[in-house]
N, C-alpha and C positions, 0 to 999 in steps of 0.2 A: 239656870242650871246648866252644867257641863253635858252635853248628851255624848252617850256612846254611840259609834260610827258602827251603821247596820250598812253592810255590802249584800246585794243582791245580784247576781250574774255581773258582776264588775263594775256596777252602779251604786253609788252611795246615794242611801235616801236620808234625805237632811230636810230643812226646812225651806220655805218658799215655793214655789209651785207645784201643787201636789201631784204625785202618780195617778193616771189614771188605769184604773182596772177593770177590764171586761170579763165577764164570767160566760162559761159554757155550764149550760144545763141542759143539756139536750141528752136524749137516752139512747140514741144510735151510735155506734163506733161511726160508721160513715160519717154522719151529721155533725157528729163530734168534732173529726176534723178538718169537714169544710168548714164549719166556722171559726177553727183555728185558724186557716188559710185567710179567713176575711178580717181576722184580729189583725195579723200580721201586714195586712195591705193597710190597715187604717192607723198602723203605728202606736199599737196601744203601749204605754208604759210595762205592763204585764197581764198576763192571763192567767184567769183561775178557772180551773178545772172543777167543777163540782160534781165529783165521784159518785155522790149518793144519788145523783139524778140517771147516770148510767146503769143500763139494763142489766149487764153481766158483772157488777161493781165487785160481786162476791168470788169471779172466777180470776185467781191471780194472773193467769197467763194473759187471759184477756184486758186487765187492767194493765200490766207490764205492755204490751204490745200498745196498747191505747196510749199510753205514756211516751214510746217511742214515736208514733206516727206525729203526736202534737210537736216534740222535739224537734222534729223533722220541719213541719209545714212551719214552726213559729218561729225558727231561723234563731237570732239572738235576745227576743224579746222573753225576759223572764216569766217562768210557768210556778203557779203557786198550785198545789195540792191539796184539796179541801175534802173531806168527807162531813157533811153537815148533819148531825145526828136530828133524828125526827122531833126530840125534844127544843130544838133550838130553829126550827123550821126546816130542817130536812126533808129530803123526797121520801124516806126508808127507815125501817127501823133497822139497828142492827147490836148484837150484843157488844159489850165493851171490850172483848176480847178480838172480835172481827174488827172494831173499830182500832184498836191499836195495829194489829196487825197489816191493815191498809197503809196506816201512817206510816209505819215502818218500811213495809214495802216501797212505798213512793221515796222514802227518803234514802233508801239504799240503791233506789235503781239507776242513779247517776243520771236521771232523767228530769227531775224535778229542782227548782231552784230554791224551793221556798214551803213550808208544811204549816198548814191551819190546825191548832191544837184549842179543843174547847178548854178554857181555863175552869169549869163547873164539873168536868169530866169524872172528878175524884182526885185527890190530893195527889197520892202515890201513881195513879196512872198518869198523871200530867207531870209529874217532876221523872216519870220514867221514860216518857216521850220526850220530853226537853234535853234530857241526858242523851239518849240514844239519838236525835232528830241532829243534836250538836255534834254528836260523836263522827258523822256523817259529813260533816263540814256546812250544815245547811242552817240558815235561821230560822226561828220559829215566830210565826204570827199567832198569838193567842187572842183568842176571841171570846166572845158574849152577847148573844142576842135575845131582847126582850121584844117578841110580838104583840104584847099584850097592853105593855105601858112604858112610861119613863119613869125609871127609880128616882128617888131623892138624891140630891146632891152629894150627900154622903155616903149614899149608896155607889154612886156613879165611882166616886174616887176611890172606894174602899176595893170597888171590883179592877180598877185600872191598877192600884196599887199592889195587889195580889198577884195579877199578870207579871208586874215588874218584879217583885220578890222572889217568885217562881222561877226567874232566869228568862222570861219569852225576851226575844228581841224586838218585837212590834207589838204595841199593845190596841187592840181593837174592840170597840163596842157599838153595837147597832140596837136604837130601840124606836119604840111605837109613841108617836106624840098622841095626847087625846086635845091637846088644844095648843095656840101658837106659844103659851107660855111655857111648855113643855120643850119645845124646839128651843128657845132660847135657854133656858134651864141646862138642856144637854151641851148647847156650845159655849155656855159659858164655864161649867162645869170641866170642858175640856180645855177652856183657856187658862183655867187655874191650875189644871195638872200640867199641862205643859210647861206653864211659866214657873212653877214653884217645885214640883214634886218630880218631875219625868226624867230620867236619865236616857230613856228610850223614845223612839218616834211613836206618836199617837194616833190611831186612826178612830173616827166615831162617824155616824150619821143619826140622824133622825131619818126616821122611815116614813113612806106614804107621801102624796102629794102635799100634804102639810108642811112635810120636814124637806121638801126639795132642797130649800136653799141651804140646807146644811152639807148638801151633795157639792154647790157651785162655790160655797164662800168659806171652804176649809183653810186657805190660806190667811184668811182675817182672825181666824180663831185657833189655828194649829194643828188642823188634820193634815197628817203627812200624805193621804191616799183617798181616793175618793172611786166610786163604782158607778161604771157607766154601760148601757146596754146595748147589744147589737146582737139582736132576736130576742130569745125569750127573755124575760128579766128573771134574777135569781130571787129579787128582794122587791118590795112595793116601793115604788117612786123613783127606782133608777130612771134616769134620763139616757136618752140616746147620746152615743159616746159622740158625735160628729158636734151636736147642740151642747153637749156638755163641755167639749175642749173650748168650744167659741165663747161660753159665757167664762169659763176658767180664766183663758186668754184676756178677756177683757177686763175682768177683775184684776189680774194680776199685773197689768200695764196700769192700770190706776193707782195701783198701789206703790207704784215706783215714782209715781208724779212727785 
């Protein structure tokens, strides 16, 4: 299927070797900015600021200033703003209004390059956020996380299709495997989504050590991004970024033979 072009900070997200995203899950502003500088030095493809981990996240001024600090130290590395709600594995509770306000603040700041929107946050809210974030000229990474299990193949496809139908630019899902078969089921479902249904880039991972192969073998089953750690992991099973890059390079080179 013909894919829509998604451009993030001047770079086109397409098939082939996946982008490596490194999350920041620190609570203090100093540590957030310090880690942003380290992410710039390892030349990650994208930095994700997990703002739900920030101790002052409900202080709009503090959020704006921290975004500015990150933009300065990251240079040209794209910055993804994410507030992960507690229901999907995030660090703190917040109201839907607070969630919406934070996402819109990041989009309007001119400092973030993409915003994560949880697709199960409620259709009216999600559609409003996607519309408003697009109005600021930014792409939306729709997301869904299941920290308990791996949904059935039909449900995985349905959630991806929902993200696409609601107008998101990148479709992301992370699930928890209970067996090796669950890992293979996710990878197979993503491959079907990419080959048959997707007009947008798809991102998927099976969490925990059991699902680590899904973070490495992205190119083989169609996932356009993966997450590597530098400091605190933001999800179980994340691989240190240097080791992840080496593994991805080996697989990518082998696929060119």
